[in-house]
C-alpha positions as CSV (number, residue, x, y, z in Angstrom):
1,X,94.3,132.8,111.9
2,X,93.9,129.5,113.4
3,X,92.6,129.6,117.2
4,X,93.3,126.9,119.8
5,X,91.0,126.6,123.0
6,X,91.9,124.5,125.7
7,X,89.7,123.2,128.8
8,X,87.1,121.0,130.0
9,X,84.1,120.1,128.1
10,X,81.2,118.3,130.3
11,X,78.0,116.6,129.9
12,X,75.3,119.2,130.8
13,X,71.9,117.9,132.4
14,X,69.4,120.5,132.4
15,X,66.1,120.4,134.2
16,X,63.3,121.1,131.4
17,X,62.6,124.8,130.8
18,X,62.4,126.4,134.1
19,X,61.8,123.5,136.6
20,X,63.5,122.5,139.3
21,X,65.4,119.5,139.6
22,X,63.4,116.2,139.4
23,X,60.1,118.5,139.1
24,X,59.8,116.0,136.3
25,X,61.6,112.7,135.7
26,X,63.4,114.2,132.5
27,X,66.9,116.1,132.1
28,X,67.7,117.4,128.8
29,X,71.3,116.3,127.8
30,X,73.9,118.4,125.8
31,X,77.5,119.1,126.3
32,X,79.1,122.6,127.4
33,X,82.3,124.1,128.9
34,X,83.7,127.5,128.5
35,X,86.7,126.8,126.0
36,X,84.3,124.4,123.8
37,X,81.9,127.0,123.5
38,X,84.4,129.5,122.3
39,X,85.5,127.1,119.9
40,X,82.0,126.4,118.7
41,X,81.5,130.1,118.2
42,X,84.6,130.6,116.4
43,X,83.9,127.8,113.8
44,X,80.3,129.3,113.4
45,X,82.1,132.5,112.2
46,X,84.0,130.7,109.7
47,X,87.4,131.0,111.6
48,X,89.8,127.7,111.9
49,X,89.1,126.8,115.5
50,X,90.7,123.7,117.3
51,X,89.7,122.4,120.8
52,X,92.0,120.5,122.9
53,X,91.1,118.7,126.1
54,X,91.6,115.3,127.8
55,X,88.4,112.8,127.6
56,X,87.8,109.5,129.2
57,X,88.8,106.8,126.8
58,X,86.7,103.9,125.7
59,X,83.8,105.8,126.6
60,X,80.7,106.2,124.7
61,X,79.7,109.7,126.0
62,X,83.1,111.2,125.3
63,X,82.8,109.9,121.5
64,X,79.2,111.6,121.1
65,X,80.9,114.7,122.7
66,X,83.4,114.7,119.9
67,X,80.8,114.0,117.4
68,X,78.7,117.1,118.3
69,X,82.0,119.6,118.3
70,X,82.5,117.7,114.5
71,X,79.0,119.0,113.7
72,X,79.9,122.6,114.2
73,X,83.1,122.4,112.4
74,X,85.6,122.5,115.4
75,X,88.9,120.4,114.6
76,X,89.2,117.9,117.6
77,X,92.4,116.0,116.4
78,X,94.1,117.5,119.3
79,X,91.9,116.0,121.8
80,X,93.6,113.5,124.3
81,X,92.0,110.2,125.4
82,X,93.0,109.0,128.8
83,X,92.0,107.2,131.9
84,X,89.3,109.1,134.1
85,X,85.5,110.0,133.7
86,X,83.4,112.8,131.7
87,X,82.6,115.7,134.0
88,X,78.9,116.5,134.3
89,X,77.1,119.6,135.3
90,X,73.4,120.1,136.4
91,X,71.6,123.2,135.5
92,X,68.3,124.9,136.9
93,X,67.2,127.6,134.5
94,X,65.8,130.1,137.2
95,X,63.0,132.8,136.5
96,X,62.0,136.2,137.7
97,X,63.3,136.3,141.3
98,X,64.4,132.6,141.2
99,X,68.0,132.2,140.3
100,X,69.6,129.6,138.0
101,X,71.8,127.1,139.8
102,X,74.6,125.1,138.7
103,X,75.9,121.9,140.5
104,X,79.2,120.4,139.4
105,X,80.0,116.9,139.3
106,X,83.6,116.7,137.8
107,X,86.1,115.3,140.4
108,X,88.4,112.9,138.6
109,X,87.3,113.8,135.4
110,X,89.9,112.9,132.6
111,X,91.1,116.6,132.4
112,X,91.2,116.9,136.3
113,X,93.6,114.1,136.5
114,X,95.8,115.2,133.8
115,X,99.3,116.8,134.5
116,X,101.9,118.4,133.0
117,X,103.7,116.2,130.2
118,X,100.4,114.5,129.3
119,X,99.9,117.0,126.3
120,X,102.6,117.5,123.9
121,X,102.2,121.5,123.7
122,X,104.9,121.8,120.8
123,X,102.8,119.9,118.8
124,X,99.8,121.0,119.8
125,X,100.8,124.8,119.3
126,X,101.8,123.7,115.6
127,X,100.5,126.2,113.2
128,X,98.7,128.2,116.2
129,X,98.1,132.1,116.1
130,X,95.8,132.8,118.9
131,X,95.3,130.6,122.0
132,X,92.4,130.9,124.7
133,X,92.0,129.6,127.9
134,X,89.7,130.4,131.0
135,X,90.2,130.6,134.8
136,X,88.1,127.3,135.0
137,X,90.7,124.9,134.0
138,X,93.3,125.9,136.4
139,X,90.5,125.7,139.2
140,X,89.4,122.2,138.5
141,X,92.5,120.4,140.1
142,X,96.1,121.4,141.0
143,X,97.3,118.9,138.4
144,X,95.0,120.8,135.7
145,X,96.4,124.3,137.3
146,X,99.8,123.3,136.6
147,X,98.9,122.0,133.1
148,X,97.4,125.3,132.2
149,X,100.5,127.3,133.2
150,X,102.4,125.2,131.3
151,X,100.5,125.8,128.5
152,X,100.3,129.7,128.6
153,X,104.0,129.8,129.2
154,X,105.0,127.9,126.4
155,X,102.3,129.9,124.0
156,X,104.0,132.9,125.2
157,X,107.6,131.9,124.2
158,X,106.2,131.0,121.1
159,X,104.8,134.5,120.2
160,X,101.3,133.1,120.1
161,X,98.7,135.5,121.3
162,X,96.9,134.4,124.7
163,X,93.5,135.4,125.3
164,X,92.1,134.6,129.0
165,X,88.7,134.6,130.5
166,X,89.4,134.9,134.1
167,X,85.9,133.2,134.9
168,X,85.8,132.8,138.6
169,X,84.1,130.0,139.9
170,X,84.0,129.8,143.7
171,X,82.7,126.5,143.9
172,X,85.6,124.9,142.1
173,X,88.6,126.3,143.8
174,X,88.7,123.2,146.5
175,X,92.3,121.9,146.3
176,X,94.1,124.4,148.8
177,X,94.9,127.3,146.5
178,X,92.9,130.6,146.2
179,X,92.0,131.5,142.7
180,X,93.8,134.8,143.0
181,X,97.3,132.8,144.1
182,X,97.1,131.4,140.5
183,X,95.4,133.8,138.3
184,X,97.9,136.6,139.3
185,X,100.5,134.2,137.9
186,X,98.9,133.2,134.8
187,X,97.7,136.5,133.8
188,X,101.5,137.5,133.3
189,X,101.5,135.3,130.0
190,X,98.5,136.7,128.6
191,X,97.7,139.3,126.2
192,X,93.8,139.7,126.3
193,X,92.1,139.6,129.4
194,X,88.2,139.1,129.8
195,X,86.6,139.3,132.8
196,X,83.5,140.8,135.1
197,X,83.8,143.0,137.8
198,X,83.7,140.1,140.3
199,X,86.3,137.8,138.3
200,X,88.7,141.0,138.6
201,X,88.1,141.7,142.3
202,X,88.1,137.6,143.1
203,X,90.6,136.4,140.9
204,X,93.4,139.3,140.7
205,X,92.4,141.1,144.1
206,X,91.8,144.6,142.3
207,X,88.7,146.3,143.3
208,X,86.7,148.7,142.2
209,X,83.4,150.5,143.5
210,X,80.9,148.4,142.0
211,X,78.2,146.8,143.6
212,X,77.8,143.6,141.3
213,X,74.1,142.8,142.9
214,X,72.8,146.5,142.7
215,X,71.5,145.7,139.3
216,X,72.8,149.3,137.9
217,X,76.6,149.5,137.1
218,X,78.5,152.7,137.0
219,X,80.5,152.7,134.0
220,X,82.8,155.3,135.0
221,X,84.0,153.0,137.5
222,X,85.2,150.5,134.9
223,X,87.8,152.5,133.2
224,X,89.5,153.0,136.5
225,X,89.0,149.3,137.0
226,X,90.7,148.3,133.8
227,X,93.4,151.0,134.4
228,X,94.4,149.5,137.6
229,X,94.6,146.0,135.7
230,X,96.8,147.3,133.0
231,X,99.1,149.1,135.3
232,X,99.5,145.9,137.8
233,X,100.2,143.5,134.4
234,X,102.3,145.6,131.7
235,X,102.3,142.6,129.4
236,X,98.2,143.2,129.0
237,X,97.7,144.5,125.7
238,X,93.8,145.2,126.9
239,X,91.1,143.9,129.0
240,X,87.3,143.5,128.2
241,X,85.0,143.8,131.0
242,X,81.4,142.8,130.4
243,X,78.6,144.7,132.0
244,X,75.3,143.0,133.1
245,X,72.7,144.7,135.0
246,X,70.9,142.0,136.4
247,X,67.1,143.1,137.0
248,X,66.0,139.5,137.6
249,X,66.6,136.0,136.2
250,X,65.2,136.8,133.0
251,X,65.7,140.2,132.6
252,X,69.4,141.9,132.0
253,X,70.9,144.7,130.6
254,X,73.9,143.6,128.4
255,X,77.2,145.6,127.2
256,X,80.8,145.6,127.6
257,X,83.8,148.1,127.7
258,X,87.4,147.8,126.5
259,X,90.2,149.3,127.5
260,X,93.6,149.1,125.3
261,X,96.1,151.6,127.4
262,X,95.3,154.2,124.7
263,X,91.5,154.6,124.4
264,X,88.3,153.3,126.2
265,X,85.5,151.9,124.4
266,X,82.0,151.3,125.5
267,X,79.5,149.4,123.7
268,X,75.8,149.6,123.0
269,X,73.6,148.3,125.7
270,X,71.0,145.7,125.1
271,X,67.7,145.3,127.1
272,X,67.3,141.3,127.4
273,X,63.7,140.5,128.4
274,X,62.7,137.0,128.6
275,X,66.0,135.2,128.8
276,X,65.5,131.7,127.3
277,X,69.4,130.7,128.5
278,X,72.2,132.9,129.8
279,X,74.8,129.8,130.2
280,X,77.6,130.5,128.0
281,X,76.9,134.0,127.4
282,X,80.2,135.0,128.6
283,X,81.8,132.6,126.5
284,X,79.7,133.8,123.4
285,X,81.3,137.3,124.2
286,X,84.8,135.6,124.2
287,X,84.2,134.1,120.9
288,X,82.8,137.5,119.6
289,X,85.7,139.3,120.7
290,X,88.2,136.8,119.2
291,X,86.7,136.9,116.0
292,X,86.1,140.9,116.2
293,X,89.7,141.7,116.9
294,X,90.9,139.7,113.8
295,X,88.4,140.7,111.4
296,X,87.6,144.6,112.2
297,X,90.0,147.4,111.5
298,X,88.6,149.1,114.9
299,X,88.2,147.8,118.2
300,X,85.0,149.6,118.8
301,X,83.6,147.3,115.8
302,X,84.9,144.3,117.4
303,X,83.7,145.0,120.9
304,X,80.0,145.7,119.4
305,X,80.2,142.5,117.3
306,X,81.3,140.3,120.6
307,X,78.0,142.1,122.6
308,X,75.6,141.6,119.7
309,X,76.8,137.9,119.5
310,X,76.4,137.5,123.3
311,X,73.4,139.2,123.4
312,X,71.6,136.8,120.8
313,X,73.1,133.9,122.9
314,X,70.5,134.6,125.5
315,X,67.9,133.6,123.2
316,X,69.2,130.1,122.5
317,X,68.9,126.6,124.5
318,X,72.2,125.3,125.4
319,X,75.8,126.4,125.7
320,X,76.7,126.7,122.3
321,X,75.8,130.1,120.6
322,X,74.2,128.8,117.1
323,X,74.6,132.1,115.2
324,X,76.6,133.0,112.3
325,X,78.3,136.3,111.3
326,X,75.3,137.7,109.4
327,X,72.9,137.2,112.5
328,X,75.3,139.1,114.8
329,X,75.9,141.9,112.0
330,X,72.1,142.4,111.5
331,X,71.7,143.3,115.3
332,X,74.7,145.3,115.2
333,X,73.0,147.4,112.7
334,X,70.1,148.3,114.7
335,X,67.6,145.0,113.6
336,X,66.4,144.0,116.9
337,X,63.1,143.5,116.4
338,X,62.9,139.8,116.0
339,X,60.6,139.7,113.4
340,X,60.2,136.9,111.2
341,X,62.8,136.8,108.2
342,X,61.0,135.8,105.0
């Protein structure tokens, strides 16, 4: 199975450790972005992963970004180079009751300026069996939204499986449209939806009796929430919902559920203490789920793989989940001791 992901990859500048911005004069520079993070996960699992985006031409930082993707084995031949700049996001890690903070500087990035027709989707989708996108790309600009809709519509026409992480970001929708206006149209062309409860409420305007800030989640409500989404969108084959119980910035419980219309699956719950970096946790779940659905015979195992992969990501600095299939399966089998492997 050849998988293509499409979206923005940015330069990530993070304050060291749990420091606040400019508490020290240094910033840690890496790269990250929802769809790129998924492509890296899939490549790490041995899948044929391709990443499509628009990067600034004649730009040393963009060239370094491509080399970083090559390092992980992601195919970058479908990246387009055009006028514009490289998007940036700034990150404070957060700790205990002090939350993490993200600041975006991505206006006028090369992909934000891209418009329908700039990407030859017929050529880009050649040989692709699975296409993954998120709700971030249509949020960054009106033209990127139009380009995203163009992509999912053609993918659906070609019979390609389409997955979408709804990924609601309130700080991005600034060009005059609400997230729900766009995402309720986009999801009509999606086969596998991935979300948390806030994504469903804000992007689809479908609500459940869930308090996202309570720290404790009532799992009985998530089957009802999934049922409502599947009823509203008959094209969907399934929806996976991540379940994060946030005790503090560095202590979360983590699980997920999957509703495929016939069955409702709930994963094992992981208690994650001393979180190193939770950014990219949802993307690592997406990558794990795509791999799992294409590698395991049963959906319960696919879900368990996705949750275990994402659990491990919380202990890895950076956006990318630097684990392989064996690492994930070891945690799935119950070995979560963290003891030195000799």
